[in-house]
C-alpha positions as CSV (number, residue, x, y, z in Angstrom):
1,M,17.6,-14.0,-0.7
2,A,20.3,-13.9,-3.4
3,G,19.2,-14.2,-6.9
4,T,15.6,-13.3,-6.4
5,I,13.7,-10.3,-7.8
6,A,11.8,-8.1,-5.4
7,A,8.2,-7.2,-6.2
8,V,6.0,-4.6,-4.6
9,S,2.4,-4.9,-3.5
10,A,0.0,-2.0,-3.2
11,L,1.3,-1.6,0.3
12,G,4.7,-0.9,-0.9
13,M,5.8,-4.1,0.9
14,T,8.7,-5.7,-0.9
15,A,8.2,-9.4,-1.0
16,V,10.7,-11.8,-2.6
17,L,9.7,-15.4,-1.9
18,G,7.7,-17.2,-4.6
19,G,6.3,-20.7,-4.4
20,C,3.3,-22.9,-4.1
21,G,1.9,-25.1,-1.4
22,V,-1.0,-27.3,-0.7
23,T,-2.5,-28.0,2.7
24,G,-3.5,-31.3,3.9
25,G,-7.0,-32.7,4.7
26,S,-9.9,-34.2,2.8
27,G,-13.5,-33.5,2.5
28,D,-16.5,-33.0,0.3
29,V,-15.5,-29.5,-1.0
30,T,-12.1,-28.3,-1.9
31,L,-11.6,-24.5,-2.1
32,K,-8.6,-23.1,-3.9
33,L,-7.0,-20.0,-2.5
34,V,-4.2,-18.0,-4.2
35,A,-2.4,-15.6,-1.9
36,A,0.5,-13.2,-2.0
37,D,3.7,-13.6,0.0
38,Y,4.5,-10.8,2.5
39,G,7.6,-12.6,3.9
40,D,11.2,-11.9,2.9
41,S,12.6,-15.4,3.7
42,N,11.5,-19.0,4.2
43,A,11.3,-18.3,7.9
44,N,8.4,-15.9,7.6
45,S,6.7,-17.0,4.3
46,S,3.0,-16.3,4.2
47,Q,2.7,-20.0,3.3
48,K,3.3,-20.8,7.0
49,Y,0.6,-18.3,8.1
50,W,-1.9,-19.9,5.8
51,D,-1.0,-23.5,6.6
52,K,-1.6,-22.9,10.3
53,L,-4.9,-21.0,9.6
54,V,-6.1,-23.8,7.3
55,E,-5.2,-26.5,9.7
56,E,-7.3,-24.9,12.4
57,H,-10.3,-24.3,10.1
58,E,-10.2,-27.8,8.6
59,A,-10.2,-29.3,12.1
60,D,-13.6,-27.6,12.8
61,H,-14.9,-28.1,9.2
62,P,-14.2,-31.7,8.2
63,G,-16.2,-31.3,5.0
64,I,-14.1,-28.5,3.7
65,K,-10.5,-28.7,2.4
66,I,-8.5,-25.5,1.5
67,D,-5.7,-25.7,-1.0
68,V,-3.4,-22.7,-0.7
69,S,-0.9,-21.5,-3.3
70,V,1.4,-18.6,-2.2
71,Y,3.2,-16.6,-4.9
72,S,5.5,-13.6,-4.7
73,W,4.2,-10.2,-5.6
74,N,6.1,-10.6,-8.9
75,D,3.7,-13.4,-9.9
76,V,0.5,-13.4,-7.9
77,D,-1.7,-11.0,-9.9
78,R,-0.4,-12.4,-13.2
79,K,-1.1,-16.0,-12.0
80,V,-4.7,-15.2,-11.1
81,R,-5.2,-13.4,-14.4
82,E,-4.0,-16.5,-16.2
83,M,-6.2,-18.8,-14.2
84,V,-9.3,-16.6,-14.9
85,A,-8.4,-16.4,-18.6
86,A,-8.1,-20.2,-18.7
87,G,-11.6,-20.5,-17.3
88,D,-10.3,-21.9,-14.0
89,P,-10.4,-19.1,-11.4
90,P,-9.5,-19.9,-7.8
91,D,-12.3,-19.7,-5.3
92,M,-10.4,-17.0,-3.5
93,A,-7.6,-14.7,-4.5
94,Q,-5.7,-12.4,-2.1
95,I,-4.2,-9.9,-4.6
96,G,-3.5,-6.2,-5.3
97,S,-6.7,-5.3,-7.2
98,Y,-10.3,-6.3,-7.7
99,A,-12.2,-3.7,-9.7
100,G,-11.6,-5.3,-13.2
101,Y,-13.0,-8.7,-12.0
102,A,-15.9,-7.0,-10.3
103,A,-16.8,-5.0,-13.4
104,Q,-17.1,-8.3,-15.3
105,N,-19.4,-9.7,-12.7
106,Q,-16.9,-12.4,-11.7
107,L,-16.8,-11.8,-8.0
108,Y,-19.1,-12.4,-5.1
109,K,-20.3,-9.3,-3.2
110,A,-18.9,-9.1,0.3
111,D,-22.4,-9.3,1.8
112,E,-23.1,-12.6,-0.1
113,L,-20.2,-14.1,1.8
114,L,-19.5,-12.6,5.1
115,S,-21.7,-12.6,8.2
116,I,-23.1,-9.1,9.1
117,P,-20.8,-8.7,12.2
118,V,-17.7,-9.5,10.1
119,Q,-18.5,-7.2,7.3
120,A,-19.4,-4.4,9.7
121,D,-16.1,-4.8,11.4
122,F,-14.0,-3.6,8.5
123,V,-12.4,-0.2,9.0
124,G,-14.7,2.3,7.3
125,Q,-12.2,3.8,4.8
126,L,-11.0,0.3,3.7
127,A,-14.5,-1.0,3.3
128,S,-15.4,2.0,1.1
129,A,-12.3,1.6,-1.0
130,G,-13.4,-1.9,-1.7
131,Q,-16.6,-0.7,-3.4
132,V,-17.5,-0.4,-7.1
133,K,-20.5,1.9,-7.5
134,G,-21.5,1.6,-3.9
135,V,-21.2,-2.2,-3.7
136,Q,-18.3,-3.9,-1.8
137,Y,-16.5,-6.6,-3.8
138,G,-13.0,-6.1,-2.5
139,M,-12.4,-7.2,1.1
140,P,-9.4,-5.5,2.6
141,F,-6.8,-8.0,3.7
142,A,-3.8,-5.9,4.8
143,S,-3.4,-2.1,5.1
144,S,-0.8,0.5,5.9
145,T,-0.3,4.2,6.0
146,R,2.7,6.5,5.6
147,V,4.6,8.8,7.9
148,L,7.7,10.9,7.5
149,F,10.8,9.2,8.7
150,Y,13.9,11.2,9.7
151,N,17.4,10.3,10.7
152,K,17.8,11.4,14.3
153,T,21.6,11.5,14.2
154,L,21.7,13.7,11.1
155,F,19.1,16.0,12.5
156,S,21.1,16.3,15.8
157,E,24.3,17.1,13.9
158,A,22.5,19.8,11.8
159,G,20.8,21.2,15.0
160,I,17.3,20.9,13.5
161,T,13.9,19.6,14.6
162,P,11.3,17.5,12.7
163,P,9.2,19.5,10.2
164,K,5.5,20.3,10.5
165,T,5.1,22.3,7.4
166,W,6.5,22.3,3.8
167,D,8.6,25.4,4.7
168,D,10.0,23.6,7.8
169,L,10.9,20.6,5.6
170,A,12.7,22.8,3.1
171,D,14.6,24.6,5.8
172,D,15.6,21.2,7.4
173,A,16.7,20.0,4.0
174,E,18.8,23.1,3.5
175,A,20.5,22.5,6.9
176,L,21.1,18.8,6.0
177,K,22.6,19.7,2.7
178,A,25.0,22.1,4.4
179,E,26.1,19.2,6.5
180,G,26.9,17.1,3.4
181,V,23.9,14.8,3.6
182,T,23.5,12.9,0.3
183,Y,19.7,12.9,0.2
184,P,18.4,15.7,2.5
185,Y,14.9,14.6,1.4
186,A,14.5,11.5,-0.7
187,L,11.8,12.0,-3.3
188,P,11.1,8.6,-5.0
189,L,9.1,9.3,-8.1
190,G,10.6,6.4,-10.0
191,P,8.4,3.8,-11.6
192,E,8.4,1.4,-8.6
193,E,6.0,3.3,-6.4
194,A,5.5,6.8,-7.9
195,P,1.7,6.8,-7.3
196,A,2.2,6.6,-3.6
197,E,4.7,9.4,-3.2
198,T,2.6,11.5,-5.6
199,M,-0.6,11.0,-3.7
200,Q,1.1,11.6,-0.4
201,W,2.3,15.0,-1.6
202,M,-1.0,15.8,-3.3
203,L,-2.9,15.1,0.0
204,S,-0.5,17.3,1.9
205,G,-1.3,20.2,-0.4
206,G,-5.1,19.7,-0.1
207,G,-5.5,17.9,-3.3
208,G,-5.6,14.2,-4.5
209,Y,-6.3,12.1,-7.5
210,T,-10.1,12.6,-7.5
211,D,-12.4,15.5,-7.3
212,T,-15.5,16.0,-5.1
213,V,-17.7,14.0,-7.5
214,D,-15.3,11.1,-7.7
215,G,-14.0,12.0,-11.1
216,Y,-10.3,12.3,-11.7
217,G,-8.8,15.7,-10.6
218,I,-5.1,15.1,-11.2
219,D,-4.5,18.6,-12.7
220,A,-6.5,20.4,-10.0
221,P,-4.9,23.8,-9.0
222,E,-3.9,22.4,-5.6
223,N,-1.9,19.6,-7.2
224,V,-0.3,21.9,-9.7
225,D,0.8,24.2,-6.8
226,T,2.1,21.2,-4.9
227,F,4.3,20.0,-7.7
228,S,5.4,23.5,-8.6
229,W,6.6,23.8,-5.0
230,L,8.4,20.5,-5.2
231,K,10.1,21.4,-8.4
232,D,11.2,24.9,-7.3
233,D,11.8,24.6,-3.6
234,L,13.2,21.1,-3.2
235,V,14.4,19.6,-6.5
236,G,15.5,22.9,-8.0
237,K,17.6,23.7,-5.0
238,G,19.4,20.4,-5.0
239,L,17.7,19.1,-1.8
240,T,16.6,15.7,-3.1
241,G,19.9,14.1,-3.8
242,P,22.1,13.0,-6.7
243,V,19.5,10.7,-8.4
244,A,16.7,12.5,-10.3
245,P,13.4,11.9,-8.5
246,G,11.9,10.3,-11.6
247,E,14.7,7.7,-11.5
248,L,14.7,7.1,-7.8
249,N,12.7,4.0,-6.6
250,R,11.2,3.5,-3.1
251,A,13.4,0.5,-2.4
252,D,16.6,2.5,-3.3
253,A,15.5,5.4,-1.1
254,F,14.9,3.0,1.8
255,A,18.2,1.4,1.3
256,A,19.9,4.8,1.3
257,F,18.1,5.7,4.5
258,A,19.4,2.5,6.1
259,K,22.9,3.5,5.1
260,G,22.5,6.9,6.9
261,E,22.5,8.8,3.6
262,V,18.9,10.2,3.8
263,G,17.7,12.9,6.1
264,M,14.0,12.5,5.5
265,V,11.7,10.1,3.5
266,N,8.1,9.1,3.5
267,G,7.8,5.5,4.6
268,H,5.6,2.6,5.7
269,P,6.2,0.3,8.6
270,S,8.7,-2.0,6.9
271,L,11.3,0.8,6.9
272,M,11.4,0.5,10.7
273,N,13.0,-3.0,10.4
274,I,15.2,-2.0,7.5
275,A,16.6,0.9,9.4
276,A,16.9,-0.9,12.8
277,K,18.8,-3.8,11.2
278,K,21.5,-1.3,10.1
279,G,21.5,0.6,13.4
280,V,20.0,3.8,12.1
281,K,18.4,5.9,14.8
282,Y,15.1,7.2,13.3
283,G,12.1,9.2,14.3
284,M,8.6,9.4,12.8
285,V,6.2,12.3,12.5
286,P,3.0,12.9,10.6
287,T,3.4,14.1,7.0
288,P,4.1,17.9,6.9
289,G,1.4,19.9,5.0
290,K,1.4,23.2,3.3
291,E,0.6,25.2,6.4
292,G,0.7,22.5,9.1
293,T,0.5,18.8,9.6
294,S,-1.3,17.2,6.6
295,K,-5.0,16.7,7.2
296,S,-4.9,13.4,5.4
297,T,-2.3,10.8,4.6
298,L,-2.0,8.0,2.1
299,G,-3.7,4.7,3.1
300,V,-3.1,1.6,1.1
301,A,-4.6,-1.9,1.1
302,D,-4.4,-5.3,-0.6
303,W,-7.5,-7.2,-1.2
304,M,-9.2,-10.6,-0.8
305,T,-11.6,-11.5,-3.6
306,A,-13.9,-14.5,-4.1
307,F,-14.8,-15.7,-7.6
308,R,-18.3,-16.9,-8.4
309,K,-17.6,-19.6,-11.0
310,N,-17.0,-22.6,-8.8
311,G,-19.9,-21.8,-6.5
312,H,-19.2,-22.9,-2.9
313,R,-20.5,-19.5,-1.6
314,D,-21.4,-20.8,1.9
315,Q,-18.1,-22.6,2.4
316,V,-16.1,-19.6,1.2
317,G,-18.1,-17.4,3.5
318,D,-17.4,-19.6,6.5
319,F,-13.7,-19.7,5.8
320,L,-13.5,-15.9,5.3
321,D,-15.4,-15.3,8.5
322,F,-12.7,-17.3,10.2
323,V,-9.9,-15.4,8.3
324,Y,-11.3,-12.1,9.6
325,S,-11.6,-13.1,13.2
326,E,-9.8,-10.7,15.5
327,K,-7.3,-13.3,16.5
328,N,-6.3,-14.1,12.9
329,V,-6.2,-10.5,11.8
330,L,-4.0,-9.6,14.7
331,A,-1.7,-12.5,14.0
332,F,-1.2,-11.6,10.4
333,S,-0.7,-7.9,11.1
334,R,1.8,-8.6,13.8
335,E,3.8,-11.1,11.7
336,Y,4.3,-8.6,8.9
337,D,4.1,-5.2,10.7
338,L,0.9,-4.2,8.9
339,L,-2.2,-2.5,10.1
340,P,-5.4,-4.5,11.0
341,V,-8.2,-4.1,8.5
342,T,-10.9,-4.6,11.2
343,T,-12.0,-2.2,13.9
344,S,-11.9,-4.8,16.6
345,A,-8.3,-5.7,15.9
346,S,-7.3,-2.1,15.5
347,G,-8.8,-1.3,18.9
348,T,-6.8,-4.1,20.5
349,M,-3.6,-3.0,18.8
350,S,-4.0,0.6,19.7
351,V,-3.8,-0.2,23.4
352,S,-1.4,-3.1,23.3
353,D,2.2,-2.5,24.5
354,Q,3.3,-5.1,22.1
355,D,2.2,-3.0,19.1
356,R,3.3,0.4,20.2
357,H,5.8,0.7,17.3
358,L,2.9,0.6,14.9
359,R,0.9,3.2,16.8
360,P,2.0,6.2,14.6
361,F,0.7,4.4,11.5
362,L,-2.5,3.2,13.2
363,E,-3.3,6.8,14.3
364,E,-3.0,7.9,10.7
365,L,-5.4,5.2,9.4
366,L,-8.6,7.0,10.4
367,T,-7.7,10.1,8.4
368,S,-6.2,8.3,5.5
369,E,-7.3,8.3,1.8
370,L,-6.8,5.4,-0.5
371,Y,-6.1,5.1,-4.2
372,P,-9.2,5.1,-6.3
373,V,-9.0,1.4,-6.6
374,G,-12.8,1.0,-7.2
375,K,-12.2,2.4,-10.7
376,T,-11.3,-0.1,-13.4
377,S,-9.3,2.7,-15.1
378,W,-7.0,3.0,-12.1
379,A,-4.5,0.4,-13.2
380,D,-3.9,2.2,-16.5
381,V,-3.8,5.6,-14.8
382,S,-1.4,4.3,-12.2
383,A,0.9,3.0,-14.9
384,E,0.9,6.4,-16.6
385,I,1.8,8.1,-13.3
386,K,4.7,5.8,-12.9
387,Q,6.1,6.7,-16.3
388,R,5.4,10.5,-16.4
389,I,5.3,12.1,-12.9
390,G,9.0,12.5,-12.5
391,K,9.0,14.8,-15.5
392,A,6.9,17.3,-13.6
393,V,9.8,18.1,-11.3
394,A,12.6,17.7,-13.7
395,P,14.7,20.7,-14.9
396,G,12.7,22.4,-17.7
397,G,9.6,20.4,-16.8
398,S,6.2,21.9,-16.4
399,P,4.1,20.6,-13.5
400,S,0.9,22.0,-15.1
401,A,1.6,20.4,-18.5
402,V,2.5,16.9,-17.0
403,L,-0.5,16.9,-14.7
404,G,-2.7,18.0,-17.5
405,Q,-1.4,15.2,-19.7
406,L,-2.1,12.7,-16.9
407,Q,-5.6,14.1,-16.4
408,A,-6.3,13.7,-20.1
409,E,-5.1,10.1,-20.1
410,A,-7.2,9.4,-16.9
411,S,-10.3,10.9,-18.5
412,R,-9.9,8.8,-21.6
413,A,-9.4,5.6,-19.5
414,E,-12.4,6.5,-17.4
415,N,-14.6,7.1,-20.4
416,A,-13.5,3.8,-21.9
417,E,-14.8,1.8,-18.8
């Protein structure tokens, strides 16, 4: 849509439509829900998904009315913060984070709302990521994983096969560069979504953002080794394209892939549609690791939360049980090419022909790791990563120094909680 500004959720989904809507109905209790828009046009606005869902629920619950306001990812988190600050939080908010509200005791616990079968149905990794100090407050609403996309045409012209290891990836990138490919491997460490690309690479090198006791471990030796390899073996050899990684955003990398200018890039499901619309023939493989396929990949999620202030615990719980029914989880996931957050819907999708295009991502979900979103410090740490991580691979940059600075900032933020 012309004239709009794209925003990016935790999933990396670019969503551009903003707006507000109210569903019909009347009753003894009115619940307010603020939700994010996963659509990219009026035709697939999330408002339409929620309107249909609410209509069905209200038909079976005449005493409950649900007012739904849908906002773009530019606005939704800010809108909820403003409502909370004004002392008028919504009953439910489907947003990008939850830990700050949970730390202030503003949210219901998941087990105060959901029936036991519904709560038990969440995919294990996602349920765990929704916890603060072992208690689940964030209910996963949408999820995704990452795989390596490659341009089949460019690979064929270069006479190469998809990589399984870092060395394979570097060799493929060299061959693509020799063929004149603009971005042999696109490395988006720009501020839009640097934490995702960073974590994907850290995991592939056996590291990650946290250590074994759930503290931050950003400057762990494995992570320093990973970024040293990126700096020396990819960036330093001119294999990441004309734009410095610290200035390359995910959306720009995806757009270049759709133009046939990128040989390889880490991507989520929305890249399938972006590439297909431009006629790019692509393949997908698991993320290459240091010595073989990465043992873990990045998983991401957005969250449903329920605020305590207005009460209505039973009515909110009834509605959320309905939201998380297999039928509705599947409908949402299929509409927006996302992964189901429940085991039942994941099982159905894994054997359904209709969903075979999502299978590579679904297979990665069980071995995925998520951002440390249960830490209230994560928002500050993520912002620091966006600003600094590109310097780790820049000419003259020091991976150990940059990661050490990020670790120091993370420790300060953690201690301030």
